[in-house]
Structures are given as structure tokens and as C-alpha cells.
C-alpha positions in Angstrom: -74.6 140.8 61.2 -76.8 144.0 61.3 -79.9 142.0 62.6 -77.3 140.4 65.3 -76.9 144.2 66.0 -80.4 145.1 66.3 -81.2 142.0 68.5 -78.5 143.0 71.1 -79.6 146.4 70.9 -83.8 145.1 72.0 -82.3 143.0 74.7 -79.7 146.0 76.0 -82.0 148.8 75.5 -85.9 147.3 75.6 -87.9 149.1 78.1 -89.7 147.5 80.9 -93.4 148.3 79.7 -96.3 146.4 81.8 -98.8 145.1 79.9 -102.2 146.7 80.8 -105.0 145.1 81.7 -108.6 145.3 80.5 -112.2 144.4 82.1 -113.7 143.4 78.7 -114.7 139.8 79.2 -113.7 139.2 75.7 -110.1 140.1 76.5 -107.9 136.7 75.8 -104.8 138.0 77.4 -103.0 135.8 80.1 -102.0 137.5 83.2 -98.1 137.0 83.6 -95.9 137.8 86.1 -93.1 140.1 84.8 -89.8 139.8 86.3 -88.2 143.0 86.4 -84.5 144.0 85.4 -82.3 142.8 88.3 -79.6 145.9 87.8 -79.3 148.3 90.1 -79.1 152.1 89.3 -75.5 153.3 89.2 -73.6 156.7 90.0 -71.2 158.0 87.2 -68.6 160.5 87.5 -66.8 162.7 84.5 -63.3 164.1 84.3 -61.5 165.5 81.6 -58.7 163.3 80.1 -56.1 163.7 77.7 -58.4 166.1 76.3 -61.3 164.1 76.2 -64.4 164.2 79.0 -64.7 160.7 79.6 -68.0 159.4 82.0 -67.1 156.0 84.3 -69.6 153.9 86.1 -68.7 152.8 89.9 -66.2 150.3 88.3 -64.4 152.9 86.5 -65.4 151.6 83.2 -65.5 154.1 80.4 -69.4 154.6 79.6 -69.8 157.9 77.6 -66.9 159.9 75.6 -67.0 164.0 74.8 -64.3 165.0 72.4 -65.5 167.9 70.4 -68.2 170.2 71.3 -69.4 172.6 68.5 -70.8 175.2 70.5 -67.4 175.4 73.1 -64.8 174.2 71.1 -62.7 175.4 68.3 -61.8 173.6 64.9 -58.0 172.7 66.0 -59.4 170.7 68.8 -61.7 168.9 66.0 -58.7 168.4 63.6 -56.6 166.8 66.5 -59.1 164.7 68.1 -59.1 160.9 67.5 -59.8 159.3 64.2 -60.8 156.1 65.1 -61.6 153.6 67.5 -58.1 152.6 67.9 -56.9 155.5 69.1 -59.2 154.7 71.9 -58.8 151.3 72.1 -56.4 151.6 75.4 -59.9 152.8 77.5 -61.0 149.2 77.0 -59.0 146.9 78.8 -60.3 143.3 78.4 -58.9 139.6 79.0 -57.8 137.2 76.6 -61.0 135.6 74.9 -62.9 139.3 74.7 -63.0 140.9 71.2 -64.4 144.1 69.9 -65.8 144.3 66.4 -66.9 146.6 64.1 -70.6 146.0 63.2 -71.7 148.5 61.1 -69.3 151.1 59.6 -70.6 154.7 57.9 -69.0 158.0 57.3 -70.6 159.6 61.1 -71.3 156.8 62.9 -69.9 153.5 63.4 -71.5 150.3 65.6 -69.4 147.9 67.3 -70.2 145.1 69.6 -68.0 142.7 71.6 -67.5 139.1 72.0 -66.4 136.4 74.5 -65.0 133.4 72.9 -67.0 133.6 69.8 -70.2 134.4 71.8 -71.8 137.8 71.5 -72.0 140.0 74.4 -75.2 142.4 75.9 -72.8 145.3 75.2 -72.2 147.9 72.7 -70.8 151.2 71.4 -71.9 154.0 68.7 -69.1 156.3 68.0 -70.1 159.6 66.0 -68.0 161.5 63.4 -67.4 164.8 62.3 -66.2 164.9 58.4 -63.6 167.2 58.1 -61.0 168.1 55.3 -58.3 165.9 56.8 -60.8 162.9 57.5 -62.8 161.6 60.0 -62.8 163.2 63.5 -64.9 161.8 66.8 -67.1 164.0 68.6 -68.3 161.6 71.0 -69.3 158.0 71.5 -71.3 156.0 74.1 -69.9 152.6 75.0 -71.0 149.5 77.2 -68.3 147.2 77.8 -67.2 145.0 80.1 -64.3 142.7 80.8 -65.9 138.9 80.7 -63.8 136.4 82.8 -64.1 133.1 83.8 -67.3 132.1 82.7 -67.8 129.1 80.8 -69.4 129.4 77.1 -70.2 125.8 76.8 -74.5 126.0 77.5 -76.0 123.2 80.0 -79.2 123.8 78.9 -79.8 123.6 74.7 -82.0 126.5 72.8 -84.9 123.8 72.9 -84.7 123.6 76.7 -84.6 127.2 76.9 -87.4 127.8 74.7 -89.4 125.2 76.8 -88.7 126.7 80.0 -89.9 130.5 78.3 -93.2 128.0 77.2 -93.6 126.2 80.9 -93.4 129.9 82.7 -96.1 131.3 80.5 -98.3 128.1 80.8 -98.7 128.3 77.0 -97.7 125.4 74.3 -93.9 126.3 72.9 -94.6 128.2 69.4 -92.7 127.5 66.5 -92.2 131.6 65.8 -90.6 131.8 69.0 -87.0 132.7 68.7 -83.8 131.9 71.3 -80.5 133.4 70.9 -77.0 132.7 73.0 -75.5 136.2 74.7 -73.3 136.8 77.9 -74.7 139.6 80.0 -73.9 140.9 83.2 -76.4 141.7 86.2 -75.8 143.7 89.2 -76.8 144.4 92.7 -75.4 146.4 95.6 -74.3 145.6 99.1 -74.0 148.3 100.8 -72.1 150.7 99.2 -70.6 148.6 96.5 -71.7 147.1 93.4 -71.5 143.6 93.0 -71.4 142.3 89.3 -72.5 138.8 88.1 -71.9 137.5 84.7 -73.9 135.2 82.9 -74.3 133.0 80.3 -77.6 133.3 79.3 -80.4 132.5 76.4 -82.7 135.3 75.1 -86.0 134.1 74.1 -88.7 136.4 71.9 -92.4 135.0 71.8 -95.8 135.9 71.6 -98.9 134.4 73.1 -100.8 132.1 71.2 -104.7 133.2 70.3 -103.6 136.1 72.7 -106.0 139.0 70.9 -105.0 142.3 70.8 -104.4 144.5 73.7 -107.3 146.9 73.6 -104.8 149.9 74.5 -102.4 149.3 72.0 -103.8 147.2 69.4 -100.9 145.0 69.1 -100.0 142.1 70.9 -97.3 142.3 73.4 -93.6 140.9 72.5 -92.4 138.8 75.6 -88.7 138.5 76.2 -87.0 136.5 78.6 -83.2 135.9 79.7 -82.7 132.5 81.0 -79.5 131.2 82.2 -78.0 129.1 80.1 -76.4 126.7 82.9 -79.2 126.7 85.6 -82.4 127.3 83.4 -83.2 130.1 85.7 -85.6 133.1 84.5 -83.3 136.4 85.4 -85.7 138.7 83.3 -89.3 138.5 81.4 -90.5 141.7 80.2 -93.1 142.9 77.4 -92.8 145.6 74.9 -94.9 146.5 72.2 -93.4 146.0 69.0 -95.1 146.3 65.7 
């Protein structure tokens, strides 16, 4: 489970780093046309609700909560703070088929991930706690949950198909160490003043090119990551990062 969360976190939070080019004739790198993150920038608003400082996105979904500020709030507010995710779960109304599960539990931090009909969603939450004499109290939390609706959870492409789409785009033979995972993700674009949400069943594929040769700047082979529509085979995003 921890591995799955790490994979989801890399996919959700991974930067759009561009591979550096070189004039060195011995450089073996292939020129890969990146497909950038299609999501548009959003505006966020913050308000006080029931003693919580809540930040929401343009669709009104909760993205960040601050409960207790050590430099501003007294001990009484901390002791009256929510004790668990169950106390604030009402802020995340989800349709049938969606489920939020705890992924990693600790005294001062917990991680949650969302599932849709058993498929992990590229989402997550990190909740931070203070430990008091009366038990744990939430201090702040960051969320990325979204309500998945009417999405066919049965892919038309197999994992092998997705790996072949990845290989065809990179114009290299398919490699045995490439990995592929099934997820649900959400993409956004702006139409006039409105945000349009598009939920997709996708494969995330990770892999390095064969016989690539080390990047002269980073001294490591870039790891390519693609998000491929599991129904149509469309490559929605392809980027590279430098992970040792």
C-alpha cells in the first residue's frame, strides 16, 4: 500500500522537468516531444467555517484546512480541534463507488488515498496532528479529492497495450523494466470564466530509454512518465524527471 501511495504521489506531484540537450556528438539521448500537463491554473478562496480556515478551489472543493496556528491560537482551540479525519469527512461529499482509505498512520501525520470502484484515484490527503494530553488533534491538512461520477472502470486497453503505446511514441523497443499502473485522474481546462473537469481512466507508464547514455548535466538517465487514456489510447501527458 505504501508503494502505491508513493507511485500516486509521484504522478500527482511530479514536476514537468525538461530534458537538457547537448552538442556532444557522443550524447545518446533521443529527442522526445513532451506533452505537458493539460491542467489550467485555478483561483483559490479561503474563509473561516466552524472555527476552521478552509481553502477551496473554483468548484468549491476543499483543498486546505488550517485548524490551529501555534503563533496565534491558544491551547483551548487546540484541545477543541477535530481529533480525526472522521470529524471532517462531511467536507468531502462523494458519490457511490468512491471511497477514502487511510494509507499510512502515525502519531503526527496520516495519509489517505481515494478509490473509485476499487481503482486508486490520483488524489490524496496529508493530515498533520499535534499530540496533546487529551490525545491527537488536527492542526492542518491538505487534500486532493474529487467526486468521480459515471466513469467506466473497465479499460479497453490492457497494460500490455499501454506499454506498447508508450514504446511507439518514444520510438524504441518495449523494455522489460517499464512499469504500468491503472488510475483514475481528473484534468481541467478553462472555458471563458469556467473550469471544465474531465475525468479519465488512465494508465501511468514509467520507463527509461534503452542505451540512453547519461545526461551530461544531471548524470542520470531521465525517467519518462506518460498518462495514457485506458479507453482510447490517447497520451494525455508525457514528461521526464531525474530520479536516482
